[in-house]
C-alpha positions as CSV (number, residue, x, y, z in Angstrom):
1,S,111.7,146.6,157.8
2,L,111.5,143.2,156.4
3,R,113.1,144.4,153.4
4,A,116.2,145.7,155.3
5,R,116.4,142.5,157.0
6,T,116.3,140.5,153.7
7,P,117.9,142.7,151.2
8,G,117.7,139.9,148.4
9,L,114.0,139.8,148.8
10,P,112.3,140.2,145.3
11,P,109.3,142.6,145.0
12,F,107.4,139.9,143.1
13,L,106.4,136.5,143.1
14,C,106.1,135.2,139.2
15,G,105.4,131.8,138.2
16,F,102.8,129.2,136.9
17,H,100.6,126.7,138.6
18,A,101.6,123.3,138.5
19,A,98.2,122.5,137.3
20,P,96.5,125.5,135.5
21,S,93.1,126.8,136.2
22,L,92.5,128.0,132.9
23,R,93.7,126.4,129.4
24,Q,95.4,129.1,127.9
25,L,99.1,129.5,129.6
26,H,99.3,132.7,131.7
27,L,101.8,133.6,134.3
28,H,101.0,134.9,137.6
29,L,102.8,138.0,139.0
30,L,102.0,138.9,142.5
31,S,103.5,141.0,145.6
32,S,105.7,138.9,147.5
33,D,104.0,139.5,150.8
34,L,100.7,137.8,149.3
35,D,98.5,140.5,150.8
36,S,95.4,140.4,148.6
37,D,91.8,140.3,149.7
38,A,91.7,137.9,146.4
39,L,93.1,134.9,148.5
40,K,89.9,133.7,150.5
41,N,91.3,130.2,151.2
42,K,94.0,127.7,152.1
43,K,94.2,125.7,148.9
44,H,94.6,129.6,147.0
45,F,97.1,130.7,149.3
46,N,98.9,127.6,148.7
47,S,98.6,128.1,145.3
48,F,101.2,130.8,145.2
49,A,102.8,130.3,148.5
50,T,104.4,126.7,147.7
51,S,106.0,124.3,145.3
52,F,102.4,124.5,143.2
53,L,103.9,127.9,142.0
54,L,106.7,126.8,139.3
55,H,109.2,129.3,138.6
56,P,109.5,130.8,135.0
57,A,112.9,129.4,134.3
58,S,112.0,125.9,135.1
59,V,109.0,126.0,133.0
60,A,110.9,127.5,130.0
61,A,113.2,124.3,130.5
62,Q,110.7,121.9,130.5
63,I,109.2,123.0,127.6
64,E,112.8,123.6,125.7
65,S,113.8,119.6,126.4
66,S,110.4,118.0,126.1
67,G,108.1,120.5,124.4
68,K,105.9,120.5,127.1
69,V,105.4,120.9,131.0
70,L,105.7,118.0,133.0
71,S,103.3,116.9,135.6
72,R,104.3,115.9,138.9
73,G,101.4,113.9,139.3
74,H,97.9,114.8,140.7
75,A,98.9,113.5,144.2
76,A,101.8,115.8,144.5
77,E,100.0,118.9,143.0
78,E,97.4,118.2,145.6
79,A,99.8,117.9,148.4
80,A,101.1,121.1,147.8
81,L,97.7,122.7,148.0
82,K,96.7,121.0,151.3
83,Q,99.9,121.5,153.4
84,D,100.0,123.8,156.3
85,M,100.1,127.4,155.5
86,R,103.5,128.7,155.5
87,C,104.6,132.5,154.9
88,P,106.5,132.1,151.8
89,V,109.1,134.9,153.1
90,T,109.7,134.3,156.8
91,G,108.7,130.7,156.9
92,A,106.3,131.6,160.1
93,P,103.4,128.8,160.5
94,L,100.1,130.4,159.5
95,K,97.0,128.6,161.0
96,N,94.1,130.0,158.4
97,M,93.4,133.1,156.8
98,P,92.5,135.5,159.3
99,A,96.2,134.7,160.6
100,V,97.5,135.3,157.3
101,K,96.0,138.6,157.0
102,A,97.3,139.6,160.7
103,H,100.7,138.2,159.4
104,V,101.2,140.5,156.3
105,A,99.5,143.7,158.2
106,R,102.4,143.7,160.6
107,R,104.4,146.5,160.4
108,E,107.6,144.9,158.7
109,Y,106.0,144.4,155.7
110,A,105.0,148.0,155.4
111,E,107.9,148.5,152.8
């Protein structure tokens, strides 16, 4: 299984979006395989599978040092959302959302 081949694989991803979609600060917590009917397009998938999802420790460090979360700039954030989709676990290229669904449905993701 994928977990047997990658023992350090965390069961969950968590983080903050680089450009929040809501005014209130909120943390995203999701399964590391990103297998969800709620993920319907490339931009949404990439908001969780790329550097657009900021690790909580880096956000906390920014808040402690500067009192706010620093933006990398609109262009950098948009570039993360527009890049080619890749599995965040295996790095496999994923052409479209049906390919994402087929990839995470593979037997390796069963555990």
